[in-house]
N, C-alpha and C positions, 0 to 999 in steps of 0.2 A: 505257822509263822508266829513268832513271839511278839509280845507287846512292844519290846524295844525295837524290833525290826520294823514294825508298822508305825511307830511314833513319828518317824521322819516323813511319812507320806502326807503331802499337802493335797488339799482338794477343797473346792468351793463348798462341797457338801459332804455329808456322811455317805451319801450314795456313791460319789466319786471315790471316796476312800475305800468303801467296800468293794467296788469294782476293781480297784487297783490291787487290793488284797487277794481277791479271787484270781485275778490274772497272774499275779506273782506265785501263788500257791500252785496253780496249774502249770505254769511255766517251769517251776522247779521239778515237776514230775515228768512233763512231756518234752521239754526243750524246744517246743514248737510255738513260735509267736502267734501265728495265725490261729491255730487250734485254741490256744489259751485266750486269745482275744474273743473268739466266738463263745468260749465257755463263760467268760466274764461279761459278755454282751457289750463289748467295746470294739469299735472299728480300728483297724491297723493305723490309720492316719492319726487317730486320737492317741493311741498308745505311743507312737513315735513323737507326737507333740509333747506328751507328758514326759517322755524320756529326755527330750531336749530342754525342757523348761523346769524340770524338778530333779535336782541333783541326787536327792535321797532315793527317789524312785529309780533313777538311772543306775545307781549303785546296787540297789536291791535286784534290779533286772539282771545285771551281770552276775550277782551272787546266785540267783535262781538258775541261770544258764550253767553255772559251775556245778550246782547241785545236780542238775539233770545229767551233765557229762559224767559226774562221779558215779551216778546210778547206772548209767550206760556202761561205763568201764567195769563196774562191779559185776554186772550181769555177763559181760563178755568174759571176764576172768572166771566166773562160776561155770559158764558153759565150756570153756577151754579146759579147766582143771577137773571139774566134777562131772562134766558131760550132761547129757539130757536123754530122756527116755523117748525112743522112737517106736511106735507100735509096729509089730510084725504083721505083714500082710501077705495073703496068698490069694491069687486070682482076684485082686482088687478089694478083698475083704479083710478086715482085721481079724487075726487069729486070737481066740480066747482059750484060756486054760480050761480043760474039760471038767476039772473038779471045782474050781472056784467061779468060773465064768468071767474072770477078769481078763482084760486084754493082755496078751504077752508083749513084752517090750524088750528091746536091746538097748544097751547103753551106748550112746554115740558121743564122740569127742570131736572138737573142732581144731584140727591142726592149723588151719588157716588163722583162726583167732589167736591161737597160742603164738604163732610166728609173728602176727601183727603186734601183739602185746610185748613180745620180746624186743622187736625192733623199736617200739615206742619207748620202752623203759630202759633198754640197754643198747642204744643206737651204735655206740662204738664197737660193740661186740657182735651184734646181730643185724647190722644194716645189710641190705641187699647189695650184691655185686662187690664184695670185699676184695676181689682179685686186684692185683696191681696191674695197672695199664702201662704197657711198655711205650716209651716215647722214642725208641730206636727207629731209625728209618727202615722201611719195608721195601723190598724189591720184588716186583711182579713181572714175569715174562709172559707176554701174550703172543701166541703164534696162530696164524691162519692155516698153517700146514698140518694136515691130518696125520702125517707120518711122525710128528713129534709125539702124538698121543700114543 
């Protein structure tokens, strides 16, 4: 967090300011308010009080959540496009290369992540259920007579 970002943090003491900085830095990485509060040694109620009473802190809180979401989206994109290495197993054990001793892996890609990202970034083109829904009346004949079948 840069000097200009933390300049707006109000606090009665340097200790409060440091705790706010620790919280915001962790929040930008994790996106989790509870974990970030524990990391900074601050209770949730105190965090939300700070957010309500300190506009600069509230703004930086939102910026930190945006940073965390950007990081999460970047990782999802990486996994969808570049894939990830999954160890090859046999009989519950990781198979290793006999020459190097390194685990053998296969590249896995996430089609689900790819579809999710496409729907998020190009909703008009990739939204689910693009079929046209007919509004024409539907006629259904129900018969209790088995001979009709």
